[in-house]
SEDONU-410047 format. One record per residue (C-alpha): residue number from 1; residue in one letter; x, y, z. Coordinates in Angstrom, 2 decimals. Layout:
<pts>
pt num->NUM; residu->a; xx->X; yy->Y; zz->Z
...
</pts>
This chain:
<pts>
pt num->1; residu->m; xx->8.37; yy->-15.98; zz->-27.02
pt num->2; residu->r; xx->11.48; yy->-17.00; zz->-25.04
pt num->3; residu->g; xx->14.22; yy->-15.35; zz->-23.02
pt num->4; residu->p; xx->13.82; yy->-11.84; zz->-21.58
pt num->5; residu->e; xx->10.56; yy->-11.33; zz->-23.47
pt num->6; residu->s; xx->8.90; yy->-14.24; zz->-21.68
pt num->7; residu->i; xx->10.23; yy->-13.05; zz->-18.31
pt num->8; residu->l; xx->8.80; yy->-9.61; zz->-19.00
pt num->9; residu->k; xx->5.36; yy->-10.98; zz->-19.90
pt num->10; residu->r; xx->5.37; yy->-13.24; zz->-16.83
pt num->11; residu->r; xx->6.28; yy->-10.36; zz->-14.50
pt num->12; residu->l; xx->3.53; yy->-8.22; zz->-15.99
pt num->13; residu->s; xx->1.00; yy->-11.00; zz->-15.46
pt num->14; residu->m; xx->2.12; yy->-11.55; zz->-11.86
pt num->15; residu->k; xx->1.87; yy->-7.83; zz->-11.08
pt num->16; residu->a; xx->-1.53; yy->-7.60; zz->-12.70
pt num->17; residu->c; xx->-2.78; yy->-10.41; zz->-10.47
pt num->18; residu->g; xx->-1.70; yy->-8.45; zz->-7.40
pt num->19; residu->d; xx->-3.44; yy->-5.21; zz->-8.40
pt num->20; residu->i; xx->-6.71; yy->-4.15; zz->-6.87
pt num->21; residu->a; xx->-9.42; yy->-5.76; zz->-8.95
pt num->22; residu->s; xx->-12.74; yy->-4.23; zz->-9.86
pt num->23; residu->p; xx->-15.86; yy->-6.12; zz->-10.95
pt num->24; residu->q; xx->-16.46; yy->-3.46; zz->-13.58
pt num->25; residu->s; xx->-14.60; yy->-3.11; zz->-16.85
pt num->26; residu->p; xx->-11.78; yy->-0.57; zz->-16.47
pt num->27; residu->p; xx->-11.76; yy->2.60; zz->-18.55
pt num->28; residu->t; xx->-9.53; yy->2.74; zz->-21.61
pt num->29; residu->s; xx->-6.89; yy->4.64; zz->-19.61
pt num->30; residu->p; xx->-6.44; yy->4.40; zz->-15.83
pt num->31; residu->f; xx->-6.02; yy->8.19; zz->-15.88
pt num->32; residu->q; xx->-9.51; yy->8.77; zz->-17.28
pt num->33; residu->a; xx->-12.49; yy->8.12; zz->-15.03
pt num->34; residu->p; xx->-16.05; yy->7.98; zz->-16.38
pt num->35; residu->s; xx->-17.83; yy->11.27; zz->-15.81
pt num->36; residu->p; xx->-21.33; yy->11.29; zz->-14.31
pt num->37; residu->p; xx->-24.13; yy->12.50; zz->-16.59
pt num->38; residu->q; xx->-24.31; yy->16.27; zz->-16.72
pt num->39; residu->p; xx->-27.32; yy->18.43; zz->-17.54
pt num->40; residu->p; xx->-27.15; yy->20.33; zz->-20.84
pt num->41; residu->s; xx->-25.27; yy->23.59; zz->-20.59
pt num->42; residu->e; xx->-24.27; yy->26.46; zz->-22.76
pt num->43; residu->p; xx->-21.11; yy->25.73; zz->-24.78
pt num->44; residu->q; xx->-18.01; yy->27.26; zz->-23.22
pt num->45; residu->p; xx->-14.96; yy->28.57; zz->-25.09
pt num->46; residu->e; xx->-11.98; yy->26.18; zz->-25.14
pt num->47; residu->p; xx->-9.46; yy->27.22; zz->-22.45
pt num->48; residu->a; xx->-6.07; yy->28.37; zz->-23.61
pt num->49; residu->y; xx->-2.90; yy->26.53; zz->-22.59
pt num->50; residu->s; xx->-1.78; yy->27.62; zz->-19.16
pt num->51; residu->i; xx->1.36; yy->27.06; zz->-17.10
pt num->52; residu->q; xx->-0.16; yy->28.45; zz->-13.94
pt num->53; residu->s; xx->1.37; yy->27.25; zz->-10.70
pt num->54; residu->a; xx->-1.14; yy->25.25; zz->-8.68
pt num->55; residu->p; xx->-0.93; yy->25.38; zz->-4.86
pt num->56; residu->g; xx->1.62; yy->22.90; zz->-3.59
pt num->57; residu->t; xx->3.28; yy->22.33; zz->-6.97
pt num->58; residu->f; xx->5.79; yy->24.82; zz->-8.37
pt num->59; residu->g; xx->6.62; yy->27.89; zz->-6.37
pt num->60; residu->d; xx->8.06; yy->29.26; zz->-9.59
pt num->61; residu->p; xx->6.04; yy->28.38; zz->-12.71
pt num->62; residu->t; xx->9.06; yy->29.20; zz->-14.88
pt num->63; residu->e; xx->10.53; yy->25.82; zz->-13.81
pt num->64; residu->v; xx->8.41; yy->24.22; zz->-16.49
pt num->65; residu->y; xx->10.60; yy->25.88; zz->-19.11
pt num->66; residu->r; xx->13.53; yy->23.82; zz->-17.87
pt num->67; residu->v; xx->11.98; yy->20.84; zz->-19.67
pt num->68; residu->r; xx->11.70; yy->22.84; zz->-22.87
pt num->69; residu->f; xx->10.96; yy->19.97; zz->-25.23
pt num->70; residu->l; xx->8.27; yy->18.48; zz->-23.01
pt num->71; residu->y; xx->6.78; yy->21.94; zz->-22.54
pt num->72; residu->d; xx->6.72; yy->22.61; zz->-26.30
pt num->73; residu->y; xx->5.19; yy->19.19; zz->-26.93
pt num->74; residu->f; xx->2.30; yy->19.79; zz->-24.55
pt num->75; residu->a; xx->1.93; yy->23.47; zz->-25.39
pt num->76; residu->a; xx->1.10; yy->22.36; zz->-28.93
pt num->77; residu->k; xx->-1.56; yy->20.08; zz->-27.45
pt num->78; residu->r; xx->-2.97; yy->22.91; zz->-25.28
pt num->79; residu->m; xx->-2.48; yy->20.85; zz->-22.12
pt num->80; residu->s; xx->-3.81; yy->22.47; zz->-18.95
pt num->81; residu->n; xx->-1.79; yy->22.77; zz->-15.73
pt num->82; residu->f; xx->1.26; yy->20.94; zz->-17.04
pt num->83; residu->p; xx->3.51; yy->21.94; zz->-14.06
pt num->84; residu->l; xx->1.15; yy->20.24; zz->-11.59
pt num->85; residu->k; xx->1.08; yy->17.05; zz->-13.61
pt num->86; residu->l; xx->4.83; yy->17.01; zz->-14.23
pt num->87; residu->l; xx->5.67; yy->17.29; zz->-10.52
pt num->88; residu->a; xx->3.08; yy->14.66; zz->-9.59
pt num->89; residu->l; xx->4.40; yy->12.24; zz->-12.23
pt num->90; residu->r; xx->7.97; yy->12.65; zz->-11.01
pt num->91; residu->q; xx->6.78; yy->11.60; zz->-7.55
pt num->92; residu->a; xx->4.71; yy->8.72; zz->-8.95
pt num->93; residu->f; xx->7.65; yy->7.35; zz->-10.98
pt num->94; residu->t; xx->9.79; yy->7.50; zz->-7.84
pt num->95; residu->i; xx->7.19; yy->5.45; zz->-5.95
pt num->96; residu->v; xx->6.89; yy->2.88; zz->-8.77
pt num->97; residu->l; xx->10.65; yy->2.49; zz->-9.22
pt num->98; residu->s; xx->11.25; yy->2.21; zz->-5.46
pt num->99; residu->n; xx->9.33; yy->-1.08; zz->-5.59
pt num->100; residu->s; xx->11.94; yy->-3.73; zz->-6.43
pt num->101; residu->q; xx->9.54; yy->-5.91; zz->-8.46
pt num->102; residu->d; xx->8.26; yy->-3.01; zz->-10.53
pt num->103; residu->s; xx->11.76; yy->-1.63; zz->-11.01
pt num->104; residu->k; xx->13.04; yy->-4.99; zz->-12.26
pt num->105; residu->c; xx->10.15; yy->-5.19; zz->-14.70
pt num->106; residu->v; xx->10.91; yy->-1.73; zz->-16.10
pt num->107; residu->i; xx->14.61; yy->-2.62; zz->-16.42
pt num->108; residu->i; xx->13.77; yy->-5.86; zz->-18.25
pt num->109; residu->a; xx->11.38; yy->-4.01; zz->-20.56
pt num->110; residu->g; xx->14.11; yy->-1.53; zz->-21.48
pt num->111; residu->k; xx->16.58; yy->-4.34; zz->-22.12
pt num->112; residu->v; xx->14.09; yy->-6.25; zz->-24.29
pt num->113; residu->f; xx->13.02; yy->-3.31; zz->-26.44
pt num->114; residu->l; xx->16.38; yy->-1.54; zz->-26.82
pt num->115; residu->g; xx->18.21; yy->-4.85; zz->-27.23
pt num->116; residu->g; xx->15.86; yy->-5.65; zz->-30.11
pt num->117; residu->l; xx->16.73; yy->-2.31; zz->-31.68
pt num->118; residu->a; xx->20.44; yy->-3.03; zz->-31.28
pt num->119; residu->t; xx->20.02; yy->-6.34; zz->-33.09
pt num->120; residu->r; xx->18.15; yy->-4.72; zz->-35.99
pt num->121; residu->n; xx->20.88; yy->-2.10; zz->-36.29
pt num->122; residu->a; xx->23.47; yy->-4.86; zz->-36.80
pt num->123; residu->r; xx->24.83; yy->-4.41; zz->-33.29
pt num->124; residu->r; xx->25.72; yy->-7.50; zz->-31.33
pt num->125; residu->r; xx->23.66; yy->-7.91; zz->-28.16
pt num->126; residu->p; xx->26.82; yy->-8.55; zz->-26.10
pt num->127; residu->a; xx->27.89; yy->-4.98; zz->-27.01
pt num->128; residu->f; xx->24.56; yy->-3.55; zz->-25.87
pt num->129; residu->h; xx->24.06; yy->-5.47; zz->-22.63
pt num->130; residu->p; xx->27.19; yy->-4.25; zz->-20.75
pt num->131; residu->a; xx->26.36; yy->-0.64; zz->-21.62
pt num->132; residu->y; xx->22.77; yy->-1.04; zz->-20.47
pt num->133; residu->n; xx->23.67; yy->-2.96; zz->-17.31
pt num->134; residu->f; xx->26.34; yy->-0.44; zz->-16.36
pt num->135; residu->l; xx->23.89; yy->2.42; zz->-16.86
pt num->136; residu->v; xx->21.41; yy->0.74; zz->-14.51
pt num->137; residu->a; xx->24.09; yy->0.05; zz->-11.89
pt num->138; residu->v; xx->25.54; yy->3.57; zz->-11.94
pt num->139; residu->q; xx->22.17; yy->4.97; zz->-10.80
pt num->140; residu->d; xx->22.85; yy->3.69; zz->-7.28
pt num->141; residu->a; xx->21.91; yy->6.22; zz->-4.59
pt num->142; residu->s; xx->25.57; yy->6.83; zz->-3.74
pt num->143; residu->h; xx->26.09; yy->8.38; zz->-7.19
pt num->144; residu->q; xx->23.00; yy->10.57; zz->-7.31
pt num->145; residu->e; xx->24.63; yy->13.81; zz->-6.18
pt num->146; residu->a; xx->27.27; yy->13.53; zz->-8.92
pt num->147; residu->i; xx->24.61; yy->12.58; zz->-11.46
pt num->148; residu->c; xx->22.45; yy->15.58; zz->-10.58
pt num->149; residu->t; xx->25.48; yy->17.87; zz->-10.98
pt num->150; residu->e; xx->26.13; yy->16.43; zz->-14.46
pt num->151; residu->l; xx->22.50; yy->16.77; zz->-15.47
pt num->152; residu->a; xx->22.30; yy->20.38; zz->-14.25
pt num->153; residu->q; xx->25.18; yy->21.28; zz->-16.55
pt num->154; residu->i; xx->23.05; yy->20.40; zz->-19.58
pt num->155; residu->g; xx->19.86; yy->21.97; zz->-18.22
pt num->156; residu->i; xx->18.21; yy->18.87; zz->-16.69
pt num->157; residu->q; xx->17.19; yy->19.83; zz->-13.15
pt num->158; residu->h; xx->15.64; yy->16.57; zz->-11.94
pt num->159; residu->f; xx->16.99; yy->13.03; zz->-11.85
pt num->160; residu->s; xx->13.69; yy->11.37; zz->-12.69
pt num->161; residu->f; xx->12.37; yy->8.88; zz->-15.23
pt num->162; residu->i; xx->10.29; yy->11.41; zz->-17.15
pt num->163; residu->d; xx->13.14; yy->13.96; zz->-17.37
pt num->164; residu->i; xx->15.78; yy->11.41; zz->-18.43
pt num->165; residu->v; xx->13.79; yy->9.15; zz->-20.75
pt num->166; residu->y; xx->11.56; yy->11.77; zz->-22.38
pt num->167; residu->e; xx->13.24; yy->15.19; zz->-22.15
pt num->168; residu->l; xx->16.86; yy->14.03; zz->-22.48
pt num->169; residu->v; xx->16.84; yy->10.81; zz->-24.53
pt num->170; residu->l; xx->13.66; yy->10.75; zz->-26.60
pt num->171; residu->m; xx->13.28; yy->14.46; zz->-27.32
pt num->172; residu->r; xx->16.93; yy->15.59; zz->-27.29
pt num->173; residu->a; xx->19.51; yy->12.86; zz->-27.90
pt num->174; residu->l; xx->17.51; yy->10.79; zz->-30.40
pt num->175; residu->q; xx->16.26; yy->13.89; zz->-32.23
pt num->176; residu->g; xx->19.71; yy->15.44; zz->-32.64
pt num->177; residu->a; xx->18.74; yy->18.49; zz->-30.59
pt num->178; residu->r; xx->21.04; yy->21.49; zz->-30.39
pt num->179; residu->p; xx->23.24; yy->22.13; zz->-28.56
pt num->180; residu->p; xx->24.51; yy->18.53; zz->-28.73
pt num->181; residu->i; xx->25.44; yy->16.64; zz->-25.57
pt num->182; residu->f; xx->29.19; yy->16.26; zz->-24.98
pt num->183; residu->p; xx->29.44; yy->14.25; zz->-21.76
pt num->184; residu->t; xx->32.53; yy->13.74; zz->-19.63
pt num->185; residu->p; xx->33.73; yy->10.13; zz->-20.14
pt num->186; residu->g; xx->33.07; yy->7.88; zz->-17.17
pt num->187; residu->g; xx->30.12; yy->9.84; zz->-15.78
pt num->188; residu->f; xx->26.41; yy->9.12; zz->-15.95
pt num->189; residu->l; xx->25.95; yy->11.01; zz->-19.21
pt num->190; residu->g; xx->28.96; yy->9.27; zz->-20.71
pt num->191; residu->h; xx->27.40; yy->5.88; zz->-19.94
pt num->192; residu->l; xx->24.00; yy->7.07; zz->-21.17
pt num->193; residu->m; xx->25.41; yy->8.19; zz->-24.53
pt num->194; residu->a; xx->27.41; yy->4.94; zz->-24.75
pt num->195; residu->m; xx->24.17; yy->3.02; zz->-24.28
pt num->196; residu->v; xx->22.44; yy->5.11; zz->-26.98
pt num->197; residu->f; xx->25.42; yy->4.52; zz->-29.30
pt num->198; residu->s; xx->25.27; yy->0.78; zz->-28.58
pt num->199; residu->f; xx->21.94; yy->0.46; zz->-30.39
pt num->200; residu->s; xx->22.65; yy->2.96; zz->-33.18
pt num->201; residu->p; xx->23.19; yy->1.61; zz->-36.73
pt num->202; residu->v; xx->26.61; yy->0.44; zz->-37.91
pt num->203; residu->s; xx->25.63; yy->-0.14; zz->-41.54
pt num->204; residu->t; xx->22.83; yy->0.52; zz->-44.02
pt num->205; residu->e; xx->21.94; yy->-3.18; zz->-44.06
pt num->206; residu->g; xx->18.45; yy->-3.69; zz->-42.66
pt num->207; residu->r; xx->18.13; yy->0.06; zz->-42.04
pt num->208; residu->s; xx->14.44; yy->0.23; zz->-43.04
pt num->209; residu->r; xx->13.56; yy->-2.61; zz->-40.66
pt num->210; residu->a; xx->15.45; yy->-0.92; zz->-37.84
pt num->211; residu->e; xx->13.83; yy->2.43; zz->-38.59
pt num->212; residu->q; xx->10.36; yy->0.84; zz->-38.45
pt num->213; residu->y; xx->11.25; yy->-0.75; zz->-35.10
pt num->214; residu->l; xx->12.51; yy->2.58; zz->-33.75
pt num->215; residu->f; xx->9.37; yy->4.34; zz->-34.99
pt num->216; residu->l; xx->7.19; yy->1.85; zz->-33.10
pt num->217; residu->l; xx->9.24; yy->2.35; zz->-29.91
pt num->218; residu->q; xx->9.02; yy->6.13; zz->-30.13
pt num->219; residu->d; xx->5.36; yy->6.11; zz->-31.12
pt num->220; residu->e; xx->4.33; yy->3.88; zz->-28.20
pt num->221; residu->a; xx->6.46; yy->5.94; zz->-25.81
pt num->222; residu->l; xx->4.63; yy->9.10; zz->-26.90
pt num->223; residu->l; xx->1.25; yy->7.35; zz->-26.59
pt num->224; residu->l; xx->2.24; yy->6.45; zz->-23.02
pt num->225; residu->l; xx->3.29; yy->10.05; zz->-22.37
pt num->226; residu->d; xx->-0.02; yy->11.37; zz->-23.70
pt num->227; residu->d; xx->-1.88; yy->8.93; zz->-21.47
pt num->228; residu->i; xx->-0.04; yy->9.75; zz->-18.26
pt num->229; residu->v; xx->-0.15; yy->13.52; zz->-18.72
pt num->230; residu->g; xx->-3.62; yy->13.76; zz->-20.24
pt num->231; residu->g; xx->-5.65; yy->12.62; zz->-17.26
pt num->232; residu->e; xx->-8.17; yy->14.61; zz->-15.26
pt num->233; residu->e; xx->-6.48; yy->16.89; zz->-12.74
pt num->234; residu->h; xx->-7.92; yy->15.21; zz->-9.63
pt num->235; residu->v; xx->-5.96; yy->12.04; zz->-10.52
pt num->236; residu->y; xx->-2.68; yy->13.85; zz->-9.79
pt num->237; residu->q; xx->-3.58; yy->14.86; zz->-6.22
pt num->238; residu->d; xx->-2.77; yy->11.56; zz->-4.46
pt num->239; residu->p; xx->0.76; yy->10.24; zz->-5.16
pt num->240; residu->r; xx->-0.03; yy->6.62; zz->-4.19
pt num->241; residu->s; xx->-3.16; yy->6.41; zz->-6.32
pt num->242; residu->l; xx->-1.30; yy->8.09; zz->-9.18
pt num->243; residu->a; xx->1.53; yy->5.57; zz->-8.87
pt num->244; residu->l; xx->-0.95; yy->2.69; zz->-9.19
pt num->245; residu->a; xx->-2.59; yy->4.31; zz->-12.22
pt num->246; residu->l; xx->0.87; yy->4.93; zz->-13.69
pt num->247; residu->w; xx->1.86; yy->1.29; zz->-13.29
pt num->248; residu->n; xx->-1.36; yy->0.12; zz->-14.93
pt num->249; residu->c; xx->-0.68; yy->2.48; zz->-17.82
pt num->250; residu->l; xx->2.92; yy->1.28; zz->-18.17
pt num->251; residu->e; xx->1.72; yy->-2.31; zz->-18.18
pt num->252; residu->k; xx->-0.86; yy->-1.57; zz->-20.88
pt num->253; residu->h; xx->1.62; yy->0.14; zz->-23.19
pt num->254; residu->v; xx->4.36; yy->-2.48; zz->-22.72
pt num->255; residu->q; xx->1.89; yy->-5.19; zz->-23.71
pt num->256; residu->q; xx->0.69; yy->-3.12; zz->-26.68
pt num->257; residu->l; xx->4.26; yy->-2.58; zz->-27.83
pt num->258; residu->l; xx->5.10; yy->-6.29; zz->-27.57
pt num->259; residu->l; xx->2.13; yy->-7.05; zz->-29.81
pt num->260; residu->r; xx->3.00; yy->-4.28; zz->-32.29
pt num->261; residu->l; xx->6.60; yy->-5.44; zz->-32.57
pt num->262; residu->q; xx->5.56; yy->-9.06; zz->-33.06
pt num->263; residu->a; xx->3.28; yy->-8.01; zz->-35.92
pt num->264; residu->a; xx->5.91; yy->-5.77; zz->-37.55
</pts>
């Protein structure tokens, strides 16, 4: 593999070499730790889904409803203490993306995967790259107040990776959610929708191949989401440890997706 794909794989390998190593084999997910043997006990009823506010997380548990699509997704899975995990993951993504090396790797991964989708949808990569690069640049700290104002107008209360990528793009924009998003041209949302448009299909030629590619992207993104939200609750108590586990999980799913796309 050449070009951005090889850079991405090299950066992942370099980061992996710098991570804390363990002589034991890691668990399948960095969010799941092996449990010590427990004595037999009486079976307990399965707990119902709860949005209770844990101490130090949400003062108002109704905030979870502001990410309605994420809430509905995990309500269907009967996820426990979703508000705690959501807040912790926002903090962990901030820590990961504040590291310049990790941030560059995430940006390259997005360019590789979405650029591949643009190509399969008969879009020219030169049309995709300026939209993607501009979207990355406009997220500079000097623009964040204006961006947060824009996002609040469409019900997104946090400028974070999980709110933008999952709630807004994956579960709203790409699913044709109602009400539709009508951004003001020139703002963050305008550039975001321009980027989404830049990898949308322009013809029916190769549509099935592009749809398969998009399915793999969305499927792996949801597998990543399940992994990072489905961990044991103690994992979400320490932001730095959670950030390391989050990076390891991101690395695992990026590598899995590269392999899946190569085989497709």
